C-alpha positions in Angstrom: 57.2 97.6 90.2 60.7 98.4 91.5 63.9 97.3 89.7 65.8 94.4 91.4 69.1 95.8 92.6 72.1 94.1 91.1 73.6 91.4 93.1 77.3 92.1 94.3 79.4 89.0 95.2 82.0 88.7 97.6 85.5 88.0 96.5 87.1 84.8 97.5 90.2 85.2 99.5 93.3 83.4 98.1 95.8 84.2 100.8 97.7 86.8 102.8 101.2 87.6 103.5 101.5 89.1 106.9 104.4 91.4 108.0 106.1 90.2 111.3 105.1 92.3 114.2 107.9 92.9 116.7 106.6 93.7 120.4 108.0 97.3 120.3 107.9 97.9 116.5 106.7 101.4 115.8 103.9 101.7 113.3 105.4 104.6 111.2 107.5 103.3 108.3 105.9 99.9 108.0 103.4 101.0 105.0 103.3 98.8 102.1 103.2 101.6 99.5 103.6 99.3 96.5 103.2 95.7 95.2 104.3 94.4 91.8 104.3 91.2 89.9 107.2 90.3 87.5 106.1 90.4 83.7 106.6 86.7 83.4 104.8 85.9 86.6 107.9 84.5 88.2 108.1 86.7 91.3 106.0 89.0 93.5 107.4 91.8 95.4 106.4 94.3 97.9 107.8 97.0 100.1 107.3 95.5 103.5 108.4 98.6 105.4 111.5 99.8 107.2 113.5 99.9 104.1 113.0 96.2 103.1 111.6 94.7 99.9 110.4 91.1 100.1 110.4 88.9 96.9 108.7 85.6 96.8 108.4 83.0 93.9 104.7 83.7 93.0 103.8 80.0 92.0 105.3 78.7 95.1 103.3 81.2 97.2 100.0 80.2 95.4 100.8 76.6 96.1 101.4 77.3 99.9 98.0 79.2 100.1 96.3 76.1 98.6 98.3 73.4 100.8 98.4 75.6 104.2 95.2 77.9 104.2 95.4 81.6 103.4 97.5 82.9 106.3 101.1 83.0 105.8 103.3 85.2 108.4 106.6 86.3 106.9 109.6 85.2 108.8 111.8 88.2 109.3 115.0 86.1 109.4 114.1 84.6 105.9 116.7 83.7 103.3 118.8 86.5 101.9 120.4 85.6 98.6 124.3 86.3 98.4 124.9 89.7 96.8 128.0 88.5 94.8 129.0 85.2 93.1 125.6 83.6 92.9 125.6 80.8 90.4 123.6 80.8 87.5 121.6 77.8 88.3 119.5 80.0 90.7 118.0 81.9 87.9 116.0 78.6 86.8 114.5 78.4 90.4 113.2 81.5 92.0 114.0 81.7 95.6 112.4 83.7 98.3 114.6 86.6 99.5 114.7 90.0 101.1 116.6 93.2 99.8 117.5 95.9 102.2 117.3 99.1 100.2 118.8 101.6 102.9 115.7 103.9 103.0 112.1 103.8 103.1 110.7 102.3 100.0 107.8 104.1 98.3 107.9 102.4 94.9 108.7 99.2 92.9 108.8 98.2 89.3 110.0 95.1 87.4 111.8 95.3 84.2 112.9 92.8 81.6 115.1 93.1 78.6 114.6 92.5 74.9 117.9 92.5 73.1 116.7 93.7 69.9 115.6 96.8 71.6 118.7 99.1 71.4 119.6 102.1 73.8 118.4 105.4 72.7 121.8 106.7 73.2 123.6 107.4 69.9 127.1 106.8 70.8 127.4 103.4 72.3 131.0 102.2 72.4 131.2 100.6 75.9 128.7 99.8 78.9 129.3 98.7 82.4 126.3 96.3 81.9 125.0 94.1 79.0 121.5 93.1 79.9 120.5 89.6 78.5 117.2 88.4 77.6 116.9 86.1 80.8 117.4 89.1 83.1 115.0 90.5 85.4 115.6 93.8 87.2 113.8 95.4 90.2 113.7 99.2 90.4 113.1 100.6 94.0 112.4 104.4 94.6 113.4 105.6 97.9 112.4 108.3 100.5 115.8 110.1 99.6 115.1 110.5 96.0 117.4 107.7 95.0 116.5 104.8 92.8 118.3 101.5 93.1 118.3 98.9 90.4 118.6 95.3 91.5 119.2 92.0 89.9 116.2 89.9 91.1 117.8 86.6 90.6 121.2 87.5 92.5 120.1 90.3 94.8 122.9 92.3 93.6 122.8 96.2 93.4 123.4 97.1 89.8 122.8 100.7 89.6 122.1 103.7 91.8 120.2 106.6 90.0 120.7 109.9 91.6 118.9 113.2 90.6 115.4 113.5 92.2 115.4 115.8 95.3 112.4 114.4 96.9 110.6 111.0 97.5 110.3 108.8 94.4 106.7 108.0 94.5 106.3 105.8 91.4 108.3 104.0 88.9 107.2 102.3 85.5 109.1 100.5 82.9 108.2 100.7 79.3 106.5 97.6 78.3 108.5 97.1 75.1 111.6 95.4 76.8 113.8 98.7 76.1 114.4 99.1 79.7 113.4 102.7 79.7 112.4 103.6 83.2 110.2 106.7 84.2 110.1 107.9 87.7 107.6 110.2 89.4 108.6 112.3 92.4 107.4 114.8 95.0 109.8 117.2 93.5 107.3 117.7 90.9 109.0 116.2 87.8 109.1 113.0 86.0 112.6 111.7 84.8 113.3 109.2 81.9 116.2 106.8 82.5 117.7 104.4 79.8 119.0 101.2 81.8 120.8 100.1 78.5 122.9 103.2 78.7 124.0 102.5 82.3 121.2 104.3 83.8 121.7 107.6 81.8 118.9 110.2 82.7 117.7 111.2 79.2 115.0 113.6 80.0 113.2 115.7 82.6 109.3 116.0 82.1 108.1 119.1 83.7 104.5 120.6 84.0 103.2 119.4 87.3 102.9 122.2 89.7 102.9 120.0 92.7 103.6 116.4 93.8 103.5 113.6 91.2 101.8 110.7 92.7 101.8 107.9 89.8 102.6 107.3 86.2 101.9 104.6 83.7 103.0 103.6 80.1 100.5 102.8 77.6 100.8 99.1 76.3 102.7 100.3 73.2 105.0 102.5 75.2 104.1 105.5 73.0 102.3 107.3 75.7 102.7 108.1 79.4 100.1 109.3 81.7 101.4 111.0 85.0 98.8 112.0 87.9 99.4 114.4 91.0 98.2 116.7 93.4 95.9 119.7 92.3 93.6 117.5 90.1 96.6 116.9 87.7 96.1 114.2 84.8 98.7 114.6 82.0 99.6 112.6 78.9 102.9 112.6 77.3 104.2 111.7 74.0 107.2 109.4 74.6 108.9 109.5 71.2 109.2 113.4 71.5 109.0 113.7 75.2 106.4 116.4 74.9 102.9 116.9 76.7 100.0 115.9 74.6 97.2 117.2 76.8 95.7 117.7 80.2 92.6 115.7 81.2 90.3 117.8 83.3 87.4 116.4 85.5 88.6 115.4 88.7 88.0 117.7 92.0 90.9 116.6 94.1 94.5 115.1 94.0 94.8 112.2 91.5 96.8 109.4 92.9 96.8 106.5 90.6 96.4 105.7 86.9 96.6 102.6 84.6 96.0 101.8 80.9 93.7 99.0 79.6 95.7 96.2 77.9 94.6 97.5 74.4 95.6 101.1 75.2 92.2 102.5 74.4 91.3 103.3 78.0 92.8 105.1 80.9 91.7 104.7 84.6 92.5 107.2 87.1 91.7 107.4 90.8 91.4 110.5 93.1 90.5 111.7 96.5 87.5 113.1 95.2 85.7 109.5 95.7 85.9 108.8 91.9 87.6 106.5 89.4 87.1 107.9 85.9 87.6 105.8 82.7 89.0 108.1 79.9 89.6 107.8 76.2 93.2 109.1 76.2 93.4 109.6 72.6 90.3 112.3 72.7 90.3 113.2 76.5 86.7 112.3 76.9 85.3 110.9 80.3 83.7 107.5 79.3 82.7 106.0 82.7 82.7 107.2 86.3 82.8 104.9 89.2 81.6 106.4 92.3 82.7 105.4 95.8 80.2 107.9 97.7 76.5 108.1 97.2 75.1 110.5 96.5 78.1 111.7 94.8 79.8 114.6 96.5 79.7 118.3 95.4 82.9 119.6 94.1 83.6 121.5 97.2 83.0 118.4 99.4 84.9 116.2 96.8 87.9 118.5 97.3 88.3 117.9 100.9 88.3 115.2 103.5 85.5 112.8 102.9 86.4 109.4 104.2 86.2 107.8 100.7 89.4 108.9 99.1 90.4 106.4 96.4 93.9 105.2 97.0 94.6 102.9 93.9 93.3 101.6 90.8 94.4 98.8 88.4 93.3 97.5 85.0 92.9 93.7 84.7 94.5 92.0 81.7 91.2 90.9 80.4 90.5 94.6 79.7 87.1 94.1 81.1 87.6 94.6 84.7 89.2 97.1 87.0 90.0 97.1 90.8 89.7 100.0 93.1 90.8 100.4 96.8 89.2 103.2 98.9 89.3 104.3 102.5 86.0 103.0 103.4 87.8 99.5 104.0 86.7 98.0 100.6 88.1 96.6 97.6 86.0 96.9 94.5 86.1 95.2 91.2 84.1 96.9 88.5 83.2 95.9 84.9 84.0 98.8 82.5 80.4 98.7 81.1 78.6 98.6 84.3 78.3 101.6 87.0 78.2 99.3 90.1 80.7 96.8 91.5 80.4 93.2 90.4 82.7 92.1 93.4 83.7 93.5 96.6 86.1 92.4 99.5 86.9 94.1 102.9 90.2 95.7 103.5 91.5 98.0 106.1 94.0 100.6 105.6 94.7 99.6 101.9 97.2 101.6 100.0 98.1 99.9 96.7 96.8 97.1 94.5 98.0 95.1 91.2 96.7 92.3 89.2 98.8 89.2 88.7 100.3 88.6 85.3 97.6 86.1 84.3 94.9 88.3 85.8 93.4 85.5 88.0 94.5 87.3 91.5 94.4 90.8 92.9 97.2 91.8 95.5 96.6 94.6 97.8 99.1 96.1 100.2 98.3 97.7 103.6 99.5 100.5 106.0 101.1 97.5 108.3 103.3 96.2 105.6 101.1 93.0 104.9 99.6 91.9 101.5 96.2 90.3 100.8 95.1 88.3 97.7 91.6 87.6 96.2 90.3 85.8 93.2 89.2 88.2 90.5 86.0 88.0 88.5 86.0 85.6 85.7 83.6 86.1 83.0 83.6 85.1 79.3 84.2 88.1 77.3 81.6 88.9 74.6 82.6 88.8 70.8 82.3 92.9 70.8 84.8 93.2 73.5 87.4 90.7 71.8 87.1 92.5 68.5 87.3 95.9 70.0 90.4 94.8 72.0 92.1 93.3 69.0 91.7 96.4 66.7 92.4 98.9 69.5 95.6 97.4 70.2 96.9 98.7 66.8 94.6 101.7 66.1 93.7 104.9 68.0 90.3 106.2 68.3 90.6 108.6 65.5 92.0 105.9 63.2 89.0 103.7 63.9 86.6 106.5 63.2 88.2 107.1 60.0 87.8 103.4 58.8 85.6 103.1 55.5 83.0 100.7 57.4 79.6 101.0 58.2 78.4 103.3 61.1 77.0 100.3 62.9 80.5 98.4 62.7 82.2 101.6 64.0 79.9 101.6 66.9 80.6 98.0 67.6 84.3 98.7 67.7 84.1 101.8 69.8 84.2 102.3 73.6 81.2 104.5 74.2 79.7 106.5 77.3 
């Protein structure tokens, strides 16, 4: 008897935001390198190509998809919010608008402030900006190495951060509301900025020997992962700004990374056709998701193979991840299964992100458009809920040192 192959379901399309195509529009420069949801779910943003970032109220976009079908072509003459003197009433009602960043946009990140989190600067007497709790910021990383910080509600440019010498490939805010921003660049460095100290650059993290493609904070903001060319996966201590360890296992450039919501797992995506799930506290590979079968040899994995994985994102349920590859597919995986549980077609995909509630995946493409799918919905097991609860506050080592029976330890551990 042969085992029945697992059934893979097709993801349901929620909607699409298609970039306007002018008759003589050149293809180069239209790439959508990054998509992002605001932490409170109020806005969705993406780089629409040609220097522009589009912001749309997310709840309204979802309603439009349900009312008018999936297709939604973006009007290039869409409303622009006034840069100055916008009234405070607009904060209560998100409005669709476009920001012209002045150069090709490679990265985006939303940041929101928690007033109790003070700046790490010791001598604070006066600041140009006082960020309130209701403030929502958008950081944009540009082709010329600059980072521009915008007020999402008014469209006003607040800060211009200048120090990188090459493309700013990725941006990430610390999740703790401190407004600490980390930028990853092709100049082989990561830079740490304190926006509560008027965007002062606090630290340069050096160690990468080649381009840095992506970076991600752990949920408690204590750890940072950075990935880049030449198989690089680095973990950094963000209290001391020192390198913790290098994770070795990929055979090609590593281009994306994301932590699980409990911080116990780290997903990395590489041009070697694989997504690895790591235990970041120990450096072990717990799971491998292959996008080419049979898996390529190290020599083949290190070259052109038509299955480069471009992006990876962890769902907020901690149970699923999404990956995007050059074989024109989006795949949804469970962390405990080695085959996709859902798939969807997508040509020329470059980036992806889960919505704040985890119900939708957004993916950006080379022509500046965005596509949305419903994500797998499954009732998590009691084991998964227990594991997530305890791993939010304890590292792998701390769990292993608990004075509890070995069976309980197994129950609370992520295992290969």
